[in-house]
TIDRENVO-987671 format. One line per field, with one value per residue: residue number from 1; residue in three letters; x, y, z of N, C-alpha, C, O in turn. Coordinates in nm, 3 decimals. Atoms other than C-alpha are relative to their C-alpha. Layout:
REM residues N
k = [NUM:...]
r = [ALA:...]
nxx = [X:...]
nyy = [Y:...]
nzz = [Z:...]
caxx = [X:...]
cayy = [Y:...]
cazz = [Z:...]
cxx = [X:...]
cyy = [Y:...]
czz = [Z:...]
oxx = [X:...]
oyy = [Y:...]
ozz = [Z:...]
***
This chain:
REM residues 56
k = [1:2:3:4:5:6:7:8:9:10:11:12:13:14:15:16:17:18:19:20:21:22:23:24:25:26:27:28:29:30:31:32:33:34:35:36:37:38:39:40:41:42:43:44:45:46:47:48:49:50:51:52:53:54:55:56]
r = [MET:MET:ASP:ASP:VAL:ALA:HIS:LEU:LEU:PRO:ALA:VAL:ARG:ALA:ASP:LEU:LEU:PRO:ARG:LEU:GLY:ARG:TYR:VAL:GLU:SER:ALA:ALA:ALA:TYR:GLU:ALA:ALA:VAL:ALA:LEU:THR:GLY:THR:ALA:VAL:GLU:ARG:ALA:PHE:PRO:GLN:ARG:ARG:ARG:ALA:GLU:LEU:ALA:GLY:ALA]
nxx = [-0.017:0.078:0.181:-0.022:0.010:0.059:0.121:-0.052:-0.038:0.163:0.090:-0.013:0.086:0.101:0.057:-0.041:0.070:0.110:-0.110:0.003:0.103:0.079:0.057:0.039:-0.082:-0.028:0.068:-0.101:-0.166:0.006:0.072:-0.145:-0.143:0.054:-0.024:-0.148:-0.084:0.013:0.057:0.118:-0.064:-0.044:0.132:0.080:-0.018:0.086:0.151:0.072:-0.023:0.110:0.109:-0.018:-0.004:0.123:0.096:-0.044]
nyy = [-0.148:0.035:-0.018:-0.135:-0.005:0.095:-0.049:-0.082:-0.011:-0.031:-0.162:-0.093:0.077:-0.056:-0.106:-0.031:0.061:-0.098:-0.042:0.073:0.039:0.111:-0.059:0.131:0.042:-0.063:0.022:0.096:-0.047:-0.130:0.086:0.081:-0.127:-0.003:0.109:-0.005:-0.111:0.081:-0.054:-0.061:-0.111:0.015:0.049:-0.085:-0.066:0.086:-0.007:-0.103:-0.043:0.109:0.007:-0.116:0.075:0.072:-0.101:-0.087]
nzz = [0.058:0.059:-0.051:0.000:0.127:0.090:0.096:0.096:0.144:0.056:0.010:0.130:0.110:0.009:0.089:0.164:0.094:0.094:0.120:0.100:0.041:-0.016:-0.091:-0.115:-0.047:-0.051:-0.142:-0.060:-0.068:-0.095:-0.138:-0.064:-0.094:-0.132:-0.122:-0.042:-0.114:-0.149:-0.042:0.052:0.079:0.105:0.069:-0.003:0.110:0.135:-0.018:0.048:0.140:0.030:0.052:0.100:0.124:0.019:0.000:0.152]
caxx = [1.577:1.427:1.059:1.099:1.075:0.915:0.597:0.787:0.852:0.452:0.340:0.578:0.468:0.146:0.172:0.334:0.103:-0.209:0.050:0.028:-0.324:-0.328:-0.542:-0.655:-0.278:-0.226:-0.513:-0.330:-0.004:-0.169:-0.354:-0.007:0.204:-0.118:-0.059:0.313:0.319:0.341:0.150:-0.177:0.022:0.185:-0.145:-0.308:-0.144:-0.177:-0.532:-0.599:-0.465:-0.641:-0.946:-0.876:-0.829:-1.164:-1.317:-1.154]
cayy = [-0.406:-0.562:-0.580:-0.199:-0.186:-0.433:-0.277:-0.032:-0.189:-0.278:0.053:0.174:-0.080:0.042:0.366:0.325:0.085:0.289:0.455:0.186:0.134:-0.173:-0.067:-0.411:-0.508:-0.187:-0.203:-0.563:-0.427:-0.144:-0.461:-0.628:-0.279:-0.273:-0.614:-0.570:-0.248:-0.277:0.045:0.196:0.505:0.355:0.162:0.475:0.583:0.301:0.232:0.603:0.581:0.199:0.362:0.671:0.412:0.223:0.583:0.661]
cazz = [1.116:0.799:0.948:0.996:0.629:0.549:0.406:0.206:-0.116:-0.124:-0.078:-0.347:-0.583:-0.506:-0.603:-0.921:-1.031:-1.117:-1.361:-1.551:-1.537:-1.292:-1.049:-0.894:-0.845:-0.708:-0.418:-0.357:-0.294:-0.064:0.168:0.161:0.314:0.582:0.670:0.701:0.925:1.269:1.401:1.336:1.227:0.969:0.856:0.815:0.499:0.240:0.414:0.328:-0.036:-0.090:-0.042:-0.256:-0.525:-0.452:-0.477:-0.855]
cxx = [-0.074:-0.164:-0.043:-0.028:-0.039:-0.087:0.016:-0.008:-0.187:-0.067:0.059:-0.040:-0.122:-0.046:0.049:-0.102:-0.138:0.079:-0.024:-0.185:-0.067:-0.021:-0.037:0.122:0.064:-0.094:0.039:0.065:-0.032:-0.052:0.142:0.050:-0.116:0.024:0.145:0.052:-0.028:-0.078:-0.141:0.031:0.051:-0.151:-0.086:0.045:-0.051:-0.149:-0.086:-0.013:-0.085:-0.180:-0.010:-0.029:-0.156:-0.091:0.011:-0.084]
cyy = [-0.010:0.019:0.164:0.062:-0.051:0.052:0.143:-0.026:-0.065:0.091:0.080:-0.034:0.037:0.141:0.040:-0.130:0.046:0.058:-0.041:-0.065:-0.135:0.039:-0.116:-0.046:0.106:0.016:-0.152:0.039:0.079:-0.122:-0.056:0.097:0.013:-0.115:-0.009:0.137:-0.041:0.119:0.054:0.148:-0.005:-0.086:0.118:0.056:-0.069:-0.024:0.128:-0.044:-0.151:0.072:0.157:-0.102:-0.090:0.050:0.044:-0.068]
czz = [-0.142:0.022:0.041:-0.109:-0.080:-0.124:-0.089:-0.127:-0.070:-0.044:-0.080:-0.134:-0.037:-0.022:-0.102:-0.064:-0.079:-0.122:-0.102:-0.048:0.083:0.141:0.113:0.065:0.098:0.148:0.086:0.065:0.112:0.126:0.033:0.059:0.108:0.046:0.035:0.116:0.152:0.121:-0.078:-0.092:-0.150:-0.127:-0.039:-0.168:-0.142:0.046:-0.096:-0.138:-0.056:-0.048:-0.100:-0.134:-0.038:-0.042:-0.190:-0.109]
oxx = [-0.145:-0.238:-0.163:-0.070:-0.034:-0.066:-0.077:-0.044:-0.236:-0.144:0.006:-0.077:-0.154:-0.160:0.037:-0.089:-0.168:0.045:-0.051:-0.224:-0.177:0.065:-0.030:0.104:0.145:-0.034:0.029:0.054:0.056:-0.026:0.187:0.104:-0.058:0.038:0.171:0.157:-0.090:-0.087:-0.156:-0.031:0.035:-0.175:-0.194:-0.041:-0.134:-0.230:-0.179:-0.126:-0.175:-0.253:-0.119:-0.122:-0.200:-0.189:-0.070:-0.076]
oyy = [0.088:0.089:0.181:0.178:-0.035:0.046:0.212:0.063:-0.055:0.105:0.186:0.039:0.047:0.181:0.153:-0.154:0.024:0.010:0.025:-0.131:-0.186:0.058:-0.107:-0.084:0.067:0.038:-0.160:0.038:0.086:-0.098:-0.066:0.048:0.043:-0.124:-0.083:0.157:-0.134:0.077:0.049:0.191:0.079:-0.074:0.074:0.109:-0.036:0.015:0.119:-0.064:-0.130:0.054:0.197:-0.082:-0.120:-0.007:0.109:-0.031]
ozz = [-0.163:-0.046:0.063:-0.097:-0.202:-0.245:-0.131:-0.204:-0.182:-0.139:-0.113:-0.226:-0.155:-0.045:-0.150:-0.184:-0.196:-0.231:-0.202:-0.144:0.061:0.227:0.235:0.180:0.182:0.253:0.208:0.187:0.198:0.244:0.147:0.158:0.212:0.168:0.130:0.177:0.203:0.236:-0.200:-0.190:-0.239:-0.248:-0.077:-0.237:-0.226:-0.038:-0.176:-0.183:-0.137:-0.146:-0.140:-0.211:-0.149:-0.089:-0.256:-0.226]
***
């Protein structure tokens, strides 16, 4: 059960960190979320947000 939601904590953390100006940590948290996801569909969101962060 926990494996199904393990990617959510780093994804939420990654979403909140830029609000504090912590962009490098946010990018790392998105990478962690990607690594913990099980499907391509689940990976799409953190990958897109990571790319948006890199372009900012």
